[in-house]
TITORZA-84857 format. One record per residue: residue in three letters; x, y, z of N, C-alpha, C in turn; residue number from 0. Coordinates in pm, 1 decimal. Atoms other than C-alpha are relative to their C-alpha. Layout:
<nodes>
(node ALA, (X, Y, Z), (X, Y, Z), (X, Y, Z), NUM);
...
</nodes>
This chain:
<nodes>
(node MET, (145.0, 0.2, -12.6), (13040.6, 10391.8, 7065.6), (-41.6, 93.9, 112.0), 0);
(node VAL, (55.4, -91.4, -99.9), (12843.0, 10657.5, 7251.6), (-67.2, -82.2, 110.0), 1);
(node GLN, (61.7, 72.2, -111.8), (12732.3, 10541.0, 7597.2), (-114.2, 78.0, 64.1), 2);
(node GLU, (103.0, -83.6, -60.7), (12507.1, 10832.1, 7692.1), (-40.2, 107.9, -99.0), 3);
(node ILE, (51.4, -105.0, 87.1), (12286.5, 11072.8, 7497.8), (-25.0, 123.6, 85.4), 4);
(node THR, (23.9, -125.4, -71.8), (12292.8, 11434.4, 7612.4), (-51.0, 104.8, -97.2), 5);
(node ILE, (60.9, -105.4, 80.5), (12072.4, 11707.9, 7471.9), (-13.5, 123.5, 88.2), 6);
(node SER, (5.1, -123.6, -78.8), (12114.3, 12064.2, 7594.3), (-84.3, 107.5, -67.1), 7);
(node ARG, (75.2, -100.1, 76.8), (11914.8, 12249.5, 7327.9), (-147.2, -1.3, 36.3), 8);
(node THR, (140.7, -10.7, -37.4), (11555.7, 12363.4, 7358.3), (-97.4, -15.8, -116.3), 9);
(node THR, (94.1, 15.0, 110.8), (11397.7, 12383.3, 7012.0), (13.3, -139.9, -58.7), 10);
(node ARG, (-1.6, 134.1, 59.3), (11307.5, 12063.7, 6831.6), (108.0, -9.3, -107.6), 11);
(node ASP, (-102.6, -3.1, 103.4), (11529.9, 12159.6, 6536.6), (139.4, -14.7, 61.4), 12);
(node GLU, (-130.9, 6.3, -66.4), (11827.6, 12213.9, 6768.4), (23.5, -135.8, 65.2), 13);
(node LYS, (-13.1, 131.8, -62.6), (11758.6, 11889.0, 6954.0), (38.3, -105.9, -102.5), 14);
(node TYR, (-34.2, 95.8, 105.3), (11763.1, 11688.6, 6631.6), (144.2, 18.7, -45.1), 15);
(node LYS, (-137.4, -27.0, 44.8), (12086.1, 11858.7, 6521.6), (102.7, -52.1, 100.2), 16);
(node GLU, (-90.4, 50.1, -103.1), (12247.2, 11766.0, 6852.0), (-6.0, -151.8, 11.3), 17);
(node LEU, (20.6, 143.9, -14.3), (12103.9, 11413.9, 6851.4), (61.3, -81.9, -113.0), 18);
(node LEU, (-44.7, 78.1, 115.6), (12201.1, 11302.3, 6499.4), (143.1, -52.9, 11.1), 19);
(node PRO, (-135.4, 56.4, -9.9), (12579.0, 11276.2, 6551.3), (13.8, -100.7, 114.3), 20);
(node GLN, (-5.0, 95.1, -111.3), (12516.8, 11097.4, 6881.5), (-58.0, -134.9, -41.3), 21);
(node ILE, (56.6, 125.3, 50.4), (12296.2, 10839.1, 6708.4), (101.7, -69.9, -89.5), 22);
(node LYS, (-104.0, 59.6, 84.9), (12569.6, 10786.7, 6448.7), (108.1, -64.3, 86.4), 23);
(node GLY, (-100.4, 55.4, -91.1), (12819.0, 10734.5, 6731.8), (-50.9, -122.0, 73.6), 24);
(node LEU, (61.8, 110.8, -72.8), (12578.1, 10501.1, 6907.5), (7.6, -130.9, -78.3), 25);
(node VAL, (3.4, 122.2, 80.9), (12564.8, 10255.6, 6615.9), (136.2, -35.8, -59.8), 26);
(node THR, (-132.5, 26.0, 55.3), (12928.2, 10286.0, 6508.1), (67.3, -115.0, 74.7), 27);
(node GLY, (-71.1, 111.9, -59.7), (13109.8, 9960.1, 6568.0), (-90.4, -110.8, 50.3), 28);
(node GLU, (92.8, 105.0, -42.4), (12794.6, 9762.3, 6654.2), (-66.9, -59.1, -123.1), 29);
(node SER, (53.2, 64.0, 120.2), (12682.7, 9509.5, 6392.8), (-140.3, -58.8, 18.0), 30);
(node ASP, (130.9, 61.9, -21.4), (12363.2, 9377.6, 6555.2), (-111.7, 100.9, -27.7), 31);
(node LEU, (106.5, -89.6, 42.6), (12061.6, 9537.1, 6387.7), (-100.0, 27.7, 112.5), 32);
(node ILE, (100.4, -18.4, -105.9), (11815.4, 9481.3, 6675.0), (56.2, 84.3, 113.9), 33);
(node ALA, (-62.9, -81.9, -104.9), (12058.4, 9623.5, 6932.0), (6.9, 145.9, -43.3), 34);
(node ASN, (-7.1, -137.3, 50.3), (12110.5, 9929.9, 6713.3), (-137.8, 65.3, -4.3), 35);
(node LEU, (135.5, -55.5, 4.6), (11737.2, 9978.1, 6656.2), (-50.1, 33.6, 140.5), 36);
(node ALA, (43.0, -23.3, -138.1), (11668.9, 9946.5, 7028.8), (64.8, 126.2, 56.8), 37);
(node ASN, (-68.5, -119.1, -50.0), (11929.7, 10208.4, 7112.1), (-45.7, 127.9, -69.2), 38);
(node ILE, (49.8, -118.0, 71.2), (11807.4, 10446.4, 6842.0), (-136.7, 40.1, 54.3), 39);
(node MET, (132.8, -30.8, -54.9), (11451.1, 10419.6, 6975.4), (12.7, 63.0, 138.5), 40);
(node ALA, (-21.0, -54.2, -134.5), (11572.9, 10482.7, 7331.2), (55.3, 142.7, -6.7), 41);
(node ALA, (-58.5, -134.1, 14.8), (11779.4, 10782.6, 7217.8), (-105.9, 101.3, -41.9), 42);
(node LEU, (106.4, -90.2, 44.4), (11482.7, 10936.4, 7036.5), (-102.0, 26.5, 110.8), 43);
(node LYS, (100.9, -14.4, -107.9), (11240.5, 10872.3, 7323.3), (52.7, 87.9, 112.2), 44);
(node SER, (-52.1, -74.0, -115.3), (11467.9, 11008.4, 7594.2), (33.2, 145.0, -33.4), 45);
(node SER, (-40.7, -136.2, 31.6), (11581.5, 11317.2, 7405.6), (-112.0, 85.2, -58.6), 46);
(node MET, (105.5, -78.0, 64.4), (11266.2, 11417.7, 7218.0), (-131.8, -1.7, 77.9), 47);
(node GLY, (117.8, 1.4, -85.9), (10999.5, 11317.3, 7470.6), (-130.5, -41.0, -66.4), 48);
(node PHE, (122.3, 45.5, 64.2), (10753.9, 11158.3, 7227.8), (-70.6, -103.7, 86.4), 49);
(node LEU, (78.0, 98.8, -74.4), (10474.7, 10940.7, 7369.6), (49.0, -142.0, -29.5), 50);
(node TRP, (-36.4, 135.7, 41.6), (10578.9, 10635.5, 7171.0), (84.6, 8.7, -124.8), 51);
(node ILE, (-80.4, 11.3, 121.6), (10843.2, 10549.4, 6916.5), (42.0, -144.6, -15.6), 52);
(node GLY, (-37.3, 138.8, 19.9), (10908.7, 10216.6, 6759.4), (17.1, -37.6, -144.9), 53);
(node ILE, (-24.4, 60.0, 130.7), (10995.4, 9998.2, 6468.1), (-95.2, -117.7, -17.2), 54);
(node TYR, (72.8, 119.5, 41.4), (10770.2, 9752.8, 6290.5), (78.7, -62.0, -114.5), 55);
(node LEU, (-74.4, 71.9, 103.4), (10945.3, 9489.6, 6078.9), (-96.8, -72.1, -92.3), 56);
(node VAL, (80.9, 74.8, 95.7), (10794.2, 9345.7, 5761.5), (41.5, -146.1, 11.2), 57);
(node LYS, (-23.3, 143.6, -15.4), (10761.5, 8972.1, 5828.4), (-123.6, -75.6, -46.5), 58);
(node ASP, (110.0, 87.0, 44.9), (10547.7, 8718.3, 5643.5), (-128.0, 77.3, -31.2), 59);
(node LYS, (115.0, -76.4, 51.1), (10317.0, 8975.1, 5480.4), (-75.9, 77.6, 107.2), 60);
(node GLU, (59.3, -87.8, -99.7), (10250.5, 9177.8, 5797.0), (111.1, 75.8, 71.5), 61);
(node LEU, (-95.1, -73.7, -82.8), (10418.7, 9434.1, 6018.6), (-2.6, -61.8, 138.9), 62);
(node VAL, (-12.1, 59.6, -132.5), (10547.4, 9285.5, 6343.0), (81.1, 95.1, 87.4), 63);
(node LEU, (-62.8, -92.1, -93.4), (10642.4, 9496.5, 6642.7), (145.1, -37.1, 25.7), 64);
(node GLY, (-141.6, 14.7, -30.5), (11015.3, 9545.2, 6691.4), (35.5, 86.5, 119.2), 65);
(node PRO, (-42.8, -83.7, -112.9), (11218.3, 9758.6, 6932.7), (-82.5, 128.5, 8.7), 66);
(node PHE, (78.5, -121.9, -20.0), (11015.4, 10042.3, 7084.5), (20.8, 53.7, 140.4), 67);
(node GLN, (0.2, -65.3, -130.9), (10989.6, 10283.3, 7376.0), (-136.3, 64.6, 18.9), 68);
(node GLY, (130.5, -59.5, -28.7), (10661.4, 10386.8, 7538.3), (-98.1, -105.3, 46.8), 69);
(node PRO, (102.6, 94.4, -44.6), (10330.8, 10223.2, 7630.2), (-5.0, -125.2, -87.9), 70);
(node VAL, (20.7, 124.8, 73.3), (10243.8, 9869.2, 7521.2), (-62.5, 32.5, -135.2), 71);
(node ALA, (41.0, -32.2, 136.8), (10179.5, 9858.5, 7145.6), (-68.6, -117.0, -68.5), 72);
(node CYS, (56.6, 103.9, 85.6), (9991.7, 9667.9, 6878.2), (115.0, -86.9, -49.3), 73);
(node THR, (-106.0, 92.6, 36.5), (10192.8, 9358.7, 6790.7), (8.5, -24.0, -149.9), 74);
(node ARG, (1.7, 30.2, 143.4), (10084.9, 9297.3, 6429.2), (-95.7, 94.2, -72.0), 75);
(node ILE, (80.7, -90.8, 81.2), (9950.3, 9526.1, 6157.2), (2.4, -51.3, -143.9), 76);
(node GLN, (12.0, 45.8, 138.7), (9824.5, 9424.4, 5814.7), (30.4, 113.5, -97.9), 77);
(node LYS, (-29.9, -98.4, 104.1), (9932.7, 9601.0, 5494.1), (-126.2, 79.1, -33.0), 78);
(node GLY, (112.2, -87.7, 31.2), (9707.9, 9899.8, 5428.8), (-81.9, 41.3, 120.3), 79);
(node ASN, (78.2, -32.5, -119.5), (9566.3, 9908.2, 5783.5), (70.3, 104.5, 85.1), 80);
(node GLY, (-55.5, -103.9, -85.3), (9615.0, 10213.2, 6002.5), (104.2, 83.0, -73.4), 81);
(node VAL, (-101.0, -87.1, 59.7), (9884.4, 10471.5, 5942.0), (121.6, -82.2, -42.8), 82);
(node SER, (-119.0, 79.7, 32.5), (10171.9, 10220.8, 5953.8), (-23.1, -89.7, -120.8), 83);
(node GLY, (32.2, 85.8, 112.9), (10002.8, 9980.2, 5715.2), (-13.3, 77.7, -129.8), 84);
(node LYS, (13.2, -86.6, 117.8), (9926.5, 10266.6, 5477.1), (137.8, 45.6, -48.2), 85);
(node VAL, (-136.3, -38.5, 37.3), (10290.7, 10383.5, 5484.4), (69.0, -116.6, -68.9), 86);
(node TRP, (-57.2, 119.1, 62.7), (10399.6, 10028.4, 5405.2), (-54.2, -16.3, -142.4), 87);
(node GLN, (64.4, 16.9, 129.7), (10151.5, 10009.4, 5118.2), (44.4, 106.7, -100.5), 88);
(node GLU, (-28.5, -112.0, 90.5), (10232.3, 10353.0, 4972.6), (148.2, 36.0, -8.9), 89);
(node LYS, (-145.3, -24.0, 0.5), (10608.8, 10354.7, 5049.3), (33.3, 148.7, 13.1), 90);
(node ARG, (-25.4, -142.3, -20.5), (10594.8, 10715.0, 5170.9), (-32.3, 38.3, 143.4), 91);
(node THR, (25.0, -51.9, -133.6), (10600.0, 10913.4, 5493.6), (-139.9, 60.0, 7.7), 92);
(node ILE, (130.4, -61.4, -25.6), (10265.1, 11012.4, 5640.0), (5.4, 69.7, 135.5), 93);
(node ILE, (14.8, -77.2, -124.0), (10212.7, 11285.2, 5900.7), (-149.0, 15.5, 25.0), 94);
(node VAL, (141.3, -8.9, -36.1), (9877.9, 11274.7, 6081.8), (-13.6, 98.9, 115.4), 95);
(node ALA, (16.4, -105.0, -100.9), (9780.5, 11590.3, 6272.3), (-94.8, -42.1, 111.8), 96);
(node ASP, (99.8, 46.5, -97.2), (9483.2, 11423.1, 6445.2), (-36.4, -143.7, -36.7), 97);
(node VAL, (21.3, 140.8, 33.4), (9474.3, 11043.2, 6453.8), (-147.5, -38.9, -2.4), 98);
(node ASP, (142.7, 30.9, -0.9), (9100.2, 11045.0, 6527.9), (-65.7, 30.4, -134.2), 99);
(node LYS, (55.2, -36.0, 130.5), (9045.0, 11191.7, 6179.5), (62.2, -81.5, -113.4), 100);
(node PHE, (-62.4, 83.6, 103.2), (9259.1, 10933.7, 5997.0), (-86.4, -123.9, -21.8), 101);
(node PRO, (85.8, 116.3, 25.7), (9036.1, 10674.4, 5827.0), (73.7, -131.7, 27.8), 102);
(node GLY, (-57.5, 130.3, -30.8), (9107.4, 10329.4, 5968.6), (111.8, 1.6, 102.0), 103);
(node HIS, (-106.1, -6.9, -101.1), (9340.6, 10450.3, 6244.3), (-16.5, -113.6, 100.7), 104);
(node ILE, (0.4, 108.2, -98.3), (9434.2, 10163.6, 6475.6), (37.1, 59.8, 134.7), 105);
(node ILE, (-25.6, -57.1, -132.8), (9411.5, 10263.2, 6840.4), (82.2, -99.1, 82.0), 106);
(node CYS, (-87.3, 81.4, -84.6), (9710.0, 10110.1, 7015.3), (10.1, 63.8, 138.1), 107);
(node SER, (-1.8, -72.9, -126.9), (9712.1, 10380.1, 7285.0), (-99.8, 115.0, -9.3), 108);
(node SER, (98.5, -109.0, -0.5), (9426.6, 10613.6, 7373.9), (65.7, 135.8, 23.2), 109);
(node GLU, (-72.3, -125.8, -22.2), (9691.3, 10874.4, 7461.2), (52.5, 61.0, -130.0), 110);
(node SER, (-55.3, -47.9, 126.9), (9809.3, 10904.1, 7099.7), (-96.6, 97.3, -66.6), 111);
(node ARG, (83.2, -102.0, 64.5), (9681.2, 11221.9, 6930.2), (48.7, 35.9, -139.5), 112);
(node SER, (-55.6, -25.1, 133.2), (9917.4, 11274.1, 6633.9), (113.1, -98.2, -24.2), 113);
(node GLU, (-92.5, 107.6, 34.4), (10163.0, 11057.8, 6447.1), (78.6, 36.5, -126.0), 114);
(node ILE, (-78.1, -2.3, 123.1), (10440.9, 11046.0, 6190.3), (56.6, -139.7, -18.1), 115);
(node VAL, (-47.8, 134.6, 29.3), (10533.8, 10720.9, 6020.9), (83.7, 6.4, -127.8), 116);
(node LEU, (-93.9, -4.0, 112.1), (10829.0, 10667.8, 5786.3), (38.0, -141.0, -43.3), 117);
(node PRO, (-46.7, 130.2, 47.5), (10922.5, 10373.9, 5564.0), (152.0, -8.9, 8.1), 118);
(node ILE, (-143.4, 29.5, 2.1), (11266.5, 10216.8, 5598.3), (19.2, -103.7, -110.1), 119);
(node MET, (-9.2, 78.5, 122.5), (11373.6, 10071.0, 5266.5), (124.9, -88.1, -5.0), 120);
(node LYS, (-112.5, 88.1, 32.5), (11595.4, 9780.4, 5162.3), (-29.6, -58.5, -137.8), 121);
(node ASP, (17.5, 50.3, 136.1), (11640.0, 9689.6, 4795.6), (-131.4, 49.1, -62.0), 122);
(node ASN, (119.6, -65.6, 55.4), (11359.0, 9931.8, 4696.2), (-132.5, -53.7, 53.2), 123);
(node GLU, (122.4, 48.8, -64.9), (11108.0, 9757.0, 4923.8), (-0.2, 45.7, 144.7), 124);
(node VAL, (10.0, -35.5, -140.9), (10979.1, 9855.0, 5266.1), (40.7, -120.7, 83.0), 125);
(node ALA, (-47.4, 106.7, -88.4), (11169.0, 9645.3, 5521.6), (-50.1, 20.6, 141.4), 126);
(node MET, (43.1, -38.0, -134.3), (11055.8, 9831.8, 5832.3), (-78.0, 130.9, -8.7), 127);
(node ILE, (71.1, -126.0, -16.5), (10838.7, 10117.8, 5948.1), (48.2, 61.2, 131.0), 128);
(node MET, (-28.0, -70.5, -125.2), (10943.2, 10381.1, 6204.4), (-122.6, 85.3, 30.9), 129);
(node ASP, (126.3, -61.4, -40.5), (10637.8, 10506.3, 6392.0), (23.6, 82.4, 125.5), 130);
(node LEU, (-10.4, -88.0, -117.1), (10628.7, 10802.7, 6631.9), (-137.7, 55.7, 31.2), 131);
(node ASP, (128.3, -52.7, -45.4), (10324.1, 10906.1, 6834.4), (23.5, 110.2, 102.9), 132);
(node SER, (-3.6, -107.9, -98.5), (10259.2, 11220.3, 7035.8), (-134.3, 7.4, 71.5), 133);
(node SER, (123.6, -20.0, -75.0), (10003.8, 11293.4, 7305.2), (-61.2, 137.3, -30.3), 134);
(node SER, (50.5, -131.7, 41.0), (9955.5, 11640.4, 7146.3), (-48.6, -4.7, -143.9), 135);
(node LEU, (47.4, -12.8, 137.0), (9755.8, 11723.8, 6837.5), (102.7, 76.1, -83.2), 136);
(node ASN, (-81.1, -74.3, 96.5), (9946.9, 11842.2, 6529.4), (143.1, 22.6, 47.8), 137);
(node ASP, (-132.4, -14.1, -61.4), (10283.7, 11774.3, 6692.6), (115.4, -24.1, -97.3), 138);
(node PHE, (-106.1, 31.4, 94.5), (10478.3, 11666.3, 6382.1), (-11.8, 86.7, -124.1), 139);
(node ASP, (-0.4, -86.8, 117.5), (10583.3, 11877.1, 6085.4), (119.7, -31.4, -88.7), 140);
(node ALA, (-109.1, 20.5, 96.4), (10841.3, 11915.6, 5808.1), (135.5, -10.6, 68.8), 141);
(node ILE, (-127.2, 9.7, -73.6), (11122.4, 11961.7, 6063.7), (20.6, -143.0, 47.9), 142);
(node ASP, (-9.7, 139.6, -44.5), (11047.9, 11620.9, 6215.5), (27.5, -91.2, -118.1), 143);
(node GLU, (-17.8, 85.8, 116.6), (11020.1, 11463.5, 5873.3), (143.9, 8.2, -51.6), 144);
(node LYS, (-136.2, -18.4, 50.7), (11355.0, 11610.0, 5761.5), (101.7, -78.4, 83.7), 145);
(node TYR, (-100.0, 64.3, -85.1), (11553.7, 11487.4, 6061.5), (-26.2, -148.9, 18.9), 146);
(node LEU, (30.0, 142.1, -11.6), (11371.2, 11157.6, 6097.4), (41.4, -74.8, -126.9), 147);
(node GLN, (-50.3, 60.7, 124.0), (11454.5, 11088.6, 5730.8), (150.1, -25.6, 10.9), 148);
(node GLU, (-143.6, 21.0, -19.9), (11820.2, 11131.6, 5829.4), (25.5, -119.9, 90.9), 149);
(node ILE, (-13.4, 116.7, -88.3), (11773.3, 10877.3, 6108.3), (-35.1, -126.9, -76.9), 150);
(node VAL, (34.1, 113.7, 86.4), (11601.3, 10643.6, 5860.2), (120.1, -36.4, -86.9), 151);
(node ALA, (-118.3, 27.1, 83.5), (11909.0, 10680.0, 5635.4), (108.5, -70.6, 81.5), 152);
(node ILE, (-96.0, 69.1, -86.8), (12128.8, 10577.5, 5929.6), (-40.7, -146.8, 14.6), 153);
(node ILE, (49.7, 136.8, -15.4), (11909.6, 10270.6, 5985.0), (18.3, -78.7, -129.8), 154);
(node GLU, (-16.8, 69.4, 127.9), (11913.1, 10183.9, 5613.5), (145.9, -37.1, -25.0), 155);
(node GLY, (-142.5, 30.9, 12.2), (12292.1, 10193.2, 5630.5), (44.6, -116.4, 85.7), 156);
(node LEU, (-33.5, 111.9, -88.5), (12284.1, 9919.3, 5893.9), (-22.7, -136.2, -65.0), 157);
(node PHE, (31.2, 127.8, 66.1), (12154.8, 9653.1, 5652.7), (123.7, -56.6, -65.2), 158);
</nodes>
């Protein structure tokens, strides 16, 4: 198991490429899902510098806050509400360039300006949501989506 994450690259693409094998090493040999999720969130936060990154778990017909890194967050989100609730409802990734222009955006942090949210699937249903926020407008793109999908695949392999 990896004990420390080190990133020496400068571009976001290079950082993800360097981070992915370290995340795989981080979860190898550890069977506890929450411990693995917590470490993955910490690895992403420390190496990529996003404002906020976290997991919401589907529990009793709502999203409930799980392991995260960053400012205090919304604890519960209803299906269809905000970006995370919409991702849960539509079972697809959503990238939001400007959260103030997203209909029904839930303000958990006034510092959040853009967001990417990805579904994490189990048995063809959304089991969790991975949510990343940035303090910069238009901070997420296809590169983030590509590599974050690979991290989602790692998480889906933990079930």
